[in-house]
N, C-alpha and C positions, 0 to 999 in steps of 0.2 A: 560373748555375743558381739562385742565391739569389733572384733576381727571380721566377723561375718558382715556387719554393717559397712565397714570400710571396703571390703571386697565387692559387695553388691553395688555400692555407690561408684566405685572405680569402674565396674563393668557397665553400669548404666551410662556413665559419662562417655566411655569409649564407644558404646553402641550409638549414642546420640551424635557423637562426632562423625562416626562412620556414615550414618544416615544423612547427616547434614552435607557431607562431602559428595554423597551420591545424588541427593535431591537438588540442592542449591549450592553448587560449588562456587567459591569466591574467584575473582579474576586471577589472583595470584596462583591459585591451584590449577586453573585452566591454562595458564601460561606454561606450565611444565610439560615435558614430553609425555607421551602416552605411557611409555614403560615406567617412567618415574611415578606417574600418578597411580599406576597399577601396583607398584611396589609399596607406595604409601598406604593404599587401601588394603592391601593384603596384610601389611604390618599392623594396621589399626584393627583389622578384623581379628588377627591373632591375639592382640592385646585385649580385645573385648572378650574373646572366647576363653582365654586362659583362666581368669578367676572363676568363671562359671564351671569350668572343668574341675578346678580344685574343689569347689563346693560339692559337686556331684560325687567326686571320689571320696571326699570326707564323709558325706552322708552314707555312701555305700559301705565304707569301712566301719563306720559307727553302727550301721544297721546289722552288719555281720557280727560285731562284738556283742550287741544287745541280744541277738538271736542265740549266740553261744552261751551267754549268761543265763538266758531263760532255760536252755536245755540243761545246764548244770544244776539249776534249782529244782527241776522236776525229777523226782527219783525214777530210775529205770528199774526193770525187774532184777537186774544184777545187784542193785544196792539194797533191795528189800530184805528184811530178815527172813530166813528160811523157817518154815514151821518144823517143830520138833515132834517126834512120834512117841 
């Protein structure tokens, strides 16, 4: 769970920085070229999006594993003993 907390905090900080640069950019950021600002914003957005994507993929994979484990625990008709005559 510590790994998840670190990833979530990392994503929240990156999203907060992204919103800060969009809403109230400092003078140093405004002094940059338009294309440089765009590259910085895109990179920051990608950094913010990456941990969230990792968590979603991990949740999806874990969900599939749990679903497969549930299916293995429930007996199907092939595994039931056949009645004898």
